[in-house]
N, C-alpha and C positions, 0 to 999 in steps of 0.2 A: 361814338357812332360816327362813321364817315361813309359817305356814298362811294360806291365803286361802279366804274363804267357808266357814270352819269345816271344810274337808276337808283331811286330812293327805296324801291321795293327789295332789290337785291343788295342787301347790306350785311356785313359781318361785324361781330364784336371782336376787336383785336386788342389784346393787352400785352404790354411790354413786361416781361419777367426776367429777372436776373438768372442767368444760366447757373450760377453757383447755388442759388436758393432752390431752383428746380432740381438740380442734381442731389442736393442735400435731402430734400423732401422725398424724392423718389428712392434714394438709397435707404433712408430710414424706413420707408414702407417695405422695401425689399428685405431689409434686415429683420424687421418685425415679423414678417411672414416666415422667414427661415427659422428664427428663434422659437417662435410660438407654434408654428404649424408643421415643422419638419424635424429639426435637429435635436431639440432638447426634450428629455423625458419629464413627465410629471412626477413630482416627489411622492404623490399618493399611490399611484399604481405602477410607477416605474416604466411607463410605456410612452413611446412617441405616438403622435396621431396615427400614422400609418399602421403601426403595430396594433393599436387599440381598435382601429377600424377592421383589420383582418380578423381579430379574435371575435369581435362583435358580429360581423357578417357571417363567419363560420358557425357561430352559435345560432344565428337566425336561420341559417340553412339547415340546421339540425345535424351538423357534422360532429356528433358526439361519439365517444369511444365505443358505444354499443353498436353503432352503425358502421357500414363499410366506408372505405376511402373513396374520395371522388377526385377527378382530375384537378391538378393544381391550377390549370388554365381556367377552369370554371370558377374557382375561388377568386382568382385574379380578376376575371371579367366582372363578377358581381361587385367586388370591392371598387373597381375602377368606375363602373357605370353608375353606382349609387352613392359612393362616399368619397372616393379619393381619385379625382381626375388628373393624376400627375404622371401617367405612363405606366405601362404594364411591367417594365423591367424593374422599376423601383419597388413595386408591390411584390413581385416574385422574389427579388433578392431578400426582402424583409421576411417573407414567408419561409424561405429556405433557412435563414439564420435562426428563426424561431424553432426549427426542427433539428438543428445540428447539435448533437450531444457534446461536441468539442468546443462549442461556443456558449451554449446555455448550460448553466449548472442544473436547472430544472426545466427541461424542454416543455414548450407550450403547444407545439404542433407535432403530431405523429406523422412523420413522413414515410412514404412507401415508394421505393425506387432509389435512384441515384441522386442523393442530395449533397454530393460533393465531399471533399475532404479538405484538410489544411493545405494541401498542395494542388488540388484540382477543383474546378468549379462543378456545379450540379448540371444534370441534364435539363433540357428545355422543359417548360411547364407542361407541354402536351404529353410528356413521357412520365411525369411523376404524379403521385397522388398524395392526398393529405386529409387529415381530420384532426380534431382537437384531442389533446391528451387529457387525462383525468385531472392533472394539475390545472390545466387551462379552464376546466369547468368551474373550479373554485375561484378563478379570476372573474368570471361573468355571472356566477350564481347570484340570484336575487335581482337581476337587472329590471325585471318587470314588477318589482315591489316598491317602486319609487325610492330606491336607495341612493340614486345619484341624479344629477341634473342632466337633461337632454338638450341638444341644440339642433338647429337646422343644418342640413348638408349644404353642399356648394350651390345647389339651385333651389333650395327651400322646398324640395319635394318630399323629403323624408327627415326623420329625426334620428340622431345618433347620440350615444352617451358622451359626455364631456370628460368622464373619467370612469374607470371600471371599479366595481366593489372591492376587488383584490383581497381575497381571504388570507393572503400572506404577503410580507414585505418584498414584493417582486424586485424593486429597485436594488435592494441589497443582495438578494438571492442570485439574480441573473446579471446584475451590473448592466453595462452598456456603454456605448461611445457615440459621439456625434460631433460634427464640426459646424458651428453656426457662423454668423458674421461677427467677427471681433471676439468670439469666445468659443470654447470647445469643452466637451465633457468626456471623461474616461473613468468609468466606475468599475471596480473589481467585483466579481461574483463571490458569494459566500455560501457557507453550508446552511441549509434550511433549518436543521435542528438548532444550530447555534444562534442563528438570527432570531428565531422565535423564542428561544430561551432568554436572550437579551431583551427582546421586546416585552415579554411577560414580566421579567424582573423590573424593568423600568416602569411598567404599569403599576406594580406593587410599591415601587420606591421612586416616586417622581423626582426626588432630589439626589438620586444616585450619582456618584462621580464617574468620570470616564474610566478610571481604573477598575471600579466595581463592575461596570458594564463589560469591560474587556475580559473579565474573568469568565464570562459566558460566551463572548465573541472575540477570541484572541487574534483573529486575522482572517484574510481572504482565504477562500477554498476554491481553487481553480478546477474546472471540469477535467483538465488534462493532468491534474496532480502536480508533480514536481516538488521541489524543496524551496521554501521561502526562507532566505538567510537574513537574519537581523530583523528585530521587531521595532527598531527605532523609527523606521520609515512608516510602519503601520500605525504607530501611535501618532506620528505627525499628521497622517492622513485622517485619522479618526478625530483628532483634535481640531484641526484647521480646515479639513476638506481637501488638503493637498499634501502629497508625499510621494516618495519614490521607493519602490520595492525592488529587490533583486531575487530572481527566480532561477533555480538551477534544475537541470534534468536529474532524474533519479537514476543513479547508476550503481551497479554492483560489479565486483571483480570476481570472476568465476574461472574455474580451471576447465579448459576444453579437453586437454590431454594432460598427463602428468608433466609434460615439458612445455606446455603452451597455455598461457593465460589470456583472458579477454575481458574487455570492459563491455558489459551488457546494459544498454539503455532501455528502460521500460516506460519512462515518463519524460515528457519534454516540457519546457516552459510554455506558458499560455500563448496560443496562437502561433506556435512555431511548428512547422511541418517536418516530417522525417526527410523528405527529398531535399529540402533546403539545408538540413544538417549534413546529409550525405555529400551534397555538392560542395559545401564549404570545406569538409574534411578532405575530399579528393583534391581540391585546389591547394589546400595547405600542404598535403603530402607531395604533390607535384612541384610546388615552389620551394620545398624543403623547409617550410616554416613550421611544419609539424614533424616531429621525429618519433621513432619508436613504434610506428604502426605498420604492420605487415599486411593486414587485410581488413576489409569492411564489408559486412553483409547485412542486408535489410530483410528481416523475416516478418515484417509487419503484414498483418492481414485482418480481415473483419472478424474472424472467429477468435483469434488469440490476442488481438490488439497489437500495440507497438512493441517491436523488439529489434534493436540495432545491436549487432555484435561487432565490436572493434577488437581485432586480434592484435596483441602486443608482441613486439619482437622479443626474442629471448635475450635476457640480460638487461632489459629495461624495466624500470619500476612502473607497474600499472597505476599506482597512485600518482606518480609524477606525470605520467602521460595524461591521466584524467584531468589533472590540474591545468595542464597545457591546453587541453581541449576546452575546458571552461573559459580559458582566457582568450582563445582565438576563434571560437566557433559559437553558433547560436545555442549551444548547450547551456549557456548562461545568458540571461537577458534581463533588462530592467523593465519595470512596469510603473508608469507614472499615473498616480491617482489624482483626478481633478473632479471633485463631486459637485458639478454644476447641474442644477435641475430647476424646474419651475415650481415655485411656491406661490400660490394665489396669483398665478399669471405672471410672476416676476422671476427672472433668472437669479438664483442665489447659489453661493458656494457653501455647502453645509458639512458640518462634522457629523460623526456617528450619532451622537445623542440627539441632535436636531433632526436628523433623518428619521430616527425612530419616533420622535415626538410628533412629527408631521404625519407619519403613517398611523400612529395611535389615534390622533385626533380624527383622521379620515375614517378609520375603522369604527370608532365610537359613533361618528355621525351616520355611517352606513347602518349600523345595528339599531341606532335610535330611530332612523327613518323607516327601517324595515319593521320594527316593532310597532311604530305608529300606523303604518300601512296595514299590518295584520290586525291591530286593534280596531281600526276603522272598519275593516272587512268583517270582523267578528261582530261588531256592534250592529252593522247593517244587516247581517244575516240573522242575528238574534231578534232584531226588530221584525223581520219578515216571519220568522218562525213563531214568534209570540202572536202575531196577527193571525197566522194560519191555525194555531191551536184554538184561538177564540172562535174562528169560523167553524172548525170541525166540532167544537163543543155544541154548537147549535146549527148543524148543517142543514136541517130542514128549513129553518128561517132563511138561511143564505140562499137555498135553492128557490124558495118562494119569491124572494126579492129579485133574483136574477130573472126568473120566468115572467114576473110581472112587470119588468122594466121594458121600455120601448127600445132602448139601445144601451150599449156598454157604458156610455157616459152617465146615463141616468142610474144604471145599476151600481156603478162605482160610487156615485154621490149618496145613493140610498144606503149602501153598505157602510160608508163612513159615518153617516148619521146614526144608523141603528146600532152599530157595534163600537163606535168611537175609535175608528181606525184612521190611520194616515192614508194619504193618497197612494204611497208606495205599497202599503199593506193591502189596500183594496184592490189595486191593480194585480198584485201577486195572487190574490184569492180568485180573481176572475180568470186567471190563466191556469188555475188548478185543474189537474186531470182527475177523472173519476176514480182511477185506481189508487189515488192517495187517500181515499175516504175509508180505507180498511182500518180495523183495530190495530193491526201491526204497524201501519203508518203512524198512528197516534203514539204508539210506544216509541218508535224511532224518533219522532219529533220531540218527545219529552226528553229522551236521552241526549239528543243533539242540543236541546236548550240548556241542559245541565253542563254539557261539555263546553259550550260557547261561553256560558257564564264563568266557568272556571278559567278558560283561556283569557277572557277579558280581565279577570282579577289579576292573573299572573302578568299580563302585558302592562296593565296599569301600574302594578307595583314595580315592574322593571323600569318603566319610563320615569317613575318618580323617585327611583333610588339610583344614584350615580355609582355607588360601589357595586351594586348588583349588575349594572350595565357593564362596568369594567370587568367584572368577573366573567360575565358571559363572553365578552370579546376574548379574554384570556383563555377560557376553556375551549372556544372554537379554534384558537391558534394552536392549542395543545393537540386537538384532534387532527389538524392539518399536518403538524409535525409528525405525529404517530403514523399518519397515512402515507406521507411522501418523503419523510426524512431518510437520509442514509448517512453512512459514516464519512468522516473527513477524508479527503483524497490528498490534499497538499500538506506536506510535513512542514512544521514551523520550527526553525532553529533560532535560538536567541543570539547565538554568536554570529556577528555580521561577517560576510566574506569581504576580502579586500577588493576594492574596485579595480578593474583591469588597468586603468590608467596609472595606478600606484603599485602594480605588481612587478616584481623583478622578472625580467625575461629569463626563461629556462634554457640553458645551453645543453649540449649533448651529454656532458658529464653529469649534470644534475638530474637528467632523465634516467640515466643508467643506474642500476643498483650498485651502491657503494661496496667496495671490497673490504668490509668491516669484519670484525671477529664474529664467529658464530659457532654453534655446535650442531652437528647433524646427528639425528637420533634414528635408530632402527628398533622397532618394537617387536615383541614376540608374536604379534598378530600380523606382521608383515606390512607395517606402515613406515614411511619415511617422512621426516619433518626437519626443517631447518629452524633453529632457534636463534634469532638475531640479537646481538648485543649492541647497545648504543655506543657512540664514541666515548662517552664518559664512563662506561663500565670498565671493569677490569677485563683482562683477556678471558677468552672462553675457557681456557684451561684452568684458570683460577676462580672463575665465577660460574659454577654449575647452575643449571636451571633449577627453579624452585621445585619442591616436592608437590606432586599432585596425585590424583587418583583416577587416571584415565587409561593407562596401559602399562604393561611391563616392558622395560627396556632391556634388550639383550646386547646392544652395542651402541656406543656414542663416541663421536670423534670431534675433537677441537680443530677447527680449520678457519678459513675465511670464505666469504660469500662467493667469490669468483674463482676459488681454487678448484683444481681437479682432484677428485678422490675416487674411490671405487668400492664396490661391494665384493665380498667373497661369498660364493654360493656353496650350497651343500655338495655340489659335484666338484668342488675344488677350483672353480673358474673365478677369475678376476674380471670384472666389467667396470670400465672407467666411466665417470660422468662428472658433471660440474654441479656443485651444490646450489648454484644460482637458479637452476631450473626447478628446485624443490619448492613446494608450498612452505611459506614461512609463518612464524608466529613471534610476537615480542616475548622477551624474557619473562614478563609478568603475566602472560596469557597463553601458556602452553596448552594446546588442545590437540592431542594426537589423533583424535577422531577426524580432524581436518587434514591429515597428512595424505600423502600419495601412496596408494597400494603398490608394492614392489612389482607385482605381476603385471600391472598396467604400465608401469614406468619402464620396464625392461622387456622389450618384445622378444628378445632372444632366449629367454628362460625356457627350459624344457617344462613339460607338464608337472612333474613332481620335484622340480628344482626350486630350492628356497634360498633366500638371502640370509646368511647366518652371522655376518660381521661387516663392519665398516673399516676400511683400511686406507692408508695413505702412502704414497711413494716416498714422501719426504720424511717418514718416520725413521728415527735413528736407532730404534730398539727392535729386537727380534719379535716376530709374530708367532705365537704358539697356537697350534690347532690339534684337534683329536678327531678320530673317526669312530663310527659306531662299532667297528671291529677291533678297537683298542689300539690303533696306530697313533703315535704322537709325532709331531714335527715342529721344530722351531725354524722359521725361515729367516735367514740372515739378511740384514738390510742391504739394499743394493739398487741399482737402476732397473727400472721396469722396461719391458719392450715398448716400442712405439705403438704397437697394436692396441686397439681399444679393448680387446678381449684376449686372455691367455690363461694357461694352466699354472697353478701355484704348487701343485703336488702331483706326483705320479701315483694316482689313486687306483686301487684295485677295482675291478669291474663292478662288483656288487656292493662296494663300500661307499660311504658318504661321510662328509664332514659334519660333526655334531655341533661344534662351536669353535670360535677362534678369538683370541684376545692378546694384547701386547704384554710382554714381560719387561717391565721397566728395570728390573734388577735381577741378578742371578739368584738372589734369595727369595724371590717371589715363589709362591706355592702353586703347583699344578694340581688340580683336583678333578678326579674321575669318579662318577657314580654310575653304577651299572643297573640293569633291569632286575637282577636278582639281589638288589639291595646291598651291594658291596661298594665301599668307598675307599679310594686310594689317593693319598697326597704325598708329594715329594717336591723338592726344590727344583726350580728351572735349570739349575746348574747341571743336573743329571742328564739333560737333553742338549747335546751340542747343536748349535745352529747349522743348517744345511742350505744348499743352493735351491734355486727355484725348481729344478727338475728332479730333485731327490724325492724318494718315496716315504721318508720318515723312518721311524723305528718303533719297536714294541713299547707301548706305553703302560698297559695293564694286562694282566693275565685273566682271561675270561673263562667262566665255566661253560659247559656245553649248553647251547641254546641262549646264552646271555649276550647282551650287547650294551654298549655305553649309551646311556640316556641323557647324561649331562656332563659338561666339561667347562671349567672356567679357570681363570688366573686370579689369585688373591694376593694382593700386595703384602709383603712381610710385615710392614707396620700396621696393617689392618687386621692381622690375625686375631687379636683380642676381641674385635667386634664382629668378626665373620661368623655366619651361621649357615646351616645346611637345611634346606627344605626337601623333604621326600614325600611323595604322594603315591599311595597304593589304591587303585580302584577296586571295587568289588567285581568279582568275575561276572555277575549278572546285574550290574549297576543300572542297566537300562530298564529293569522292572522292579516294582516294589518288593521288599522282603518283609514277610510277616505283617503285612498291612501298612508298613511304613516305607518311605523312600530312603534308601541308604546308598550313598555313592562311593564310599570308601573312607580312608583315613589319611590324615596328613600329620607331619611331625616336624618341629623345629628343634635343631640341636646345634650347640656351639661347635664350630669347626675344630677347636682345640681339643674336644673330647676324643677325636680320632687321631691316633698316633701316626706320625709319618712313617712310610715304608720305602723300600727300594723300588726303582723303576721296574716295570714288567712283573710285579708281584700281584697277588690277588686282593690285597686290601683287607678291610675289616667290615663286619656287618653294620649297616647304618639304619635298618628298619626291620622290626620283627613283624611278620605278616600275621594278620588275624584270619579267622575262618572266612572263606570265600575270597581271600586275597592271595595272589601267587606271584605278583611282580610289581615293580615300580613302572608307572607310565610316564613319570616326569619328576624332575628334581632340579635344584639350583643351589649354588654356593656363592655367597657374596655378603655384602654388608647391609644393603637395603633391599630386602627381598619383597617381590610383588608377584601375584598370581592372578590370572584371569580365569573365571569360571565359564561353564558352558552357556550361562544365561547372559554373557557379555559384560558382566560387572566385575570390578576388582574386588577380590575376596579378602576378608580379614584372615590372617594366618594365626595359628594358635600362639597365645602369649607364653604359655608354659614351655620351658625348654626341657625336652625329654632326654632320657639317657640315650647313648649312641646306639644301643641295640634294643631299645624299647619299641613298643607298638605306637601307632599314631592315634590322633584324636579324630573321632567320626566327623565327617563333613557332609553337607547336604547339597552339594553341587559337584559336577565333574570338573576337575581342574584341567585346563587345556594349554595355557600359556604361562611360562615362567621367565622371570627376569628381575631386573633392578627397578626400584622405585625412583621417581624423579624427585 
């Protein structure tokens, strides 16, 4: 104490304090406040204080799903004035996040209005409205049953829960992040079904290993989906509480047009917005760090969700371009897990098992306290009901005592003495209304007494049996999972992606499709497909695609991926194109159903014009073709015109090409099959090669009204294995005959059964017609015959090899497409 200004009355206590000590104490107090009151979630309910206060206050305001939304500003005002005096912006930001489906795996606030997106912020609180979701009701259910402890608010004027009952493990389901002083937390969201399954399993098997728990909870499940590559980081996070994950966007390669492919992004990594991705891609294309991209469109909307379409330049591999995008854009991001949360008021880093154990202990305590509260309530009620039944049994004496007493105190004491009642029972009888004195009321009280006794017995048994208590918690968790659970959104891949820092830079050559060997296939149903061969495979010419059951092939051409080839149409036109534009399949996964329809691929085709063969300018052997009017032509090899389209035959006006194939040797056989079931074969040497402008020569003599329905070239060394398929439909095959569906007959015959004849002769009969059959609608000659039926399936052809002029075997489908098997 030291006087100041000479006055002993005006004195102050002055203490000398080390500035370092004061700063240390002040900083510790600040750090403590941030850690425990703002930044870190509680391991039991997974909520930070401001989140907990928002949910509690909204429940107290009655903002349940059955009621309408209210202004968000009203909620913010109530929370700020009564529980959280830290500024309206912090409260509203938290409220918004609780309502955002792209941040919360299971949203706790039902927002109405503009609550923002990954790229844009929300509207002001005066414009938006909010209420609790059904899931949030499960977080606060039972608060008024003494299930959790309450504490004073900032000015000791109100009580607030220190933790919510939390009917599901919210910390794991919704995750969360926060930055405290000297520590931070970043927890991944998970699938509710999987989290509850793991929780229930651990309750049944307290000594379960992490591997066993991960069988139920294999990894995070982000609200925005994506692909999580590599599970090593997941196991590290679940084991130690810390780990790094790599999340990729979900992308598919689609065909926009037959000549144009695109990468379609439908899911992005967690907390990555489409505008950020679009901007990064544009910057990469402008700086030439990204190659092979011709266009980018964002079709994202609220109705259809995320959709980014990245168009790939012709000649570039979409797979390689996508890998480049993963490496240089936010289409692939890392997510670092740091499971720091409060356990018994202390910040701890917890693994998966410990997190579940903390929640289980909390939920067991909640159910135990709830059961005790309900037991006490039932016992108190039973006590009053028992007293009331005693009074009703002798109601005349009760009325006499009350009327004869000077005041309520005397009446109460007299009732206690006369009927051996407690003070509470006597007080309850004095408040009894006359309408409760009916016989019906007596019956109701007897029923209520029985029900209360039953409930008390059940609750007493529950509180005294730990296994029953655990089963109750487990069953309640199962109900929550059935009510709110949904399917997994994030795909888990066990194979880890190479980190960007260790990936080789992709140059322009590695992005472009390599000029490797391939085969181009043309199917009878008008589909084009490129079958790629790896560098280690033999050449396409010596390594044919495997046999499959998808379509009949009418033409195939060995070439390279970037070579120029052409189609020959039914009108005798040649149209050039590059095989690099075709949809491709690996040699072991040929799916012609995924090919490109010829009609869509070539815009210049006339309405009834069809592609009938694949040809190449570099071929050194003549191309043989035949028309439906019986004309045959072998085109001599030579240079093609520079034009992309030109004529290959001087065709008659009403004639059209049936088929074309290369003749590798002069001994190869030309095979004609006509609609009146005549077959003619002779060697290719009988047809001299002609120039491109020639009209051809007579190939087969046709009867009146007949036309060529099939033509093919069969190699001389393949004659022993070559077969002929003929198909004759019923004249009325569209309708059932005699109560049965009959579509016609088909027949397989060895080609050598038919003797060779001279050019321009009539041939020999190849199919004897049955009743209601009068012509062949289709045929094919070759070694591996396939046929497509009207129902779209590849049909089995008759195994029995019939005589050359025999009738066919009945078939129960219309045959529409004929060709070779793969």
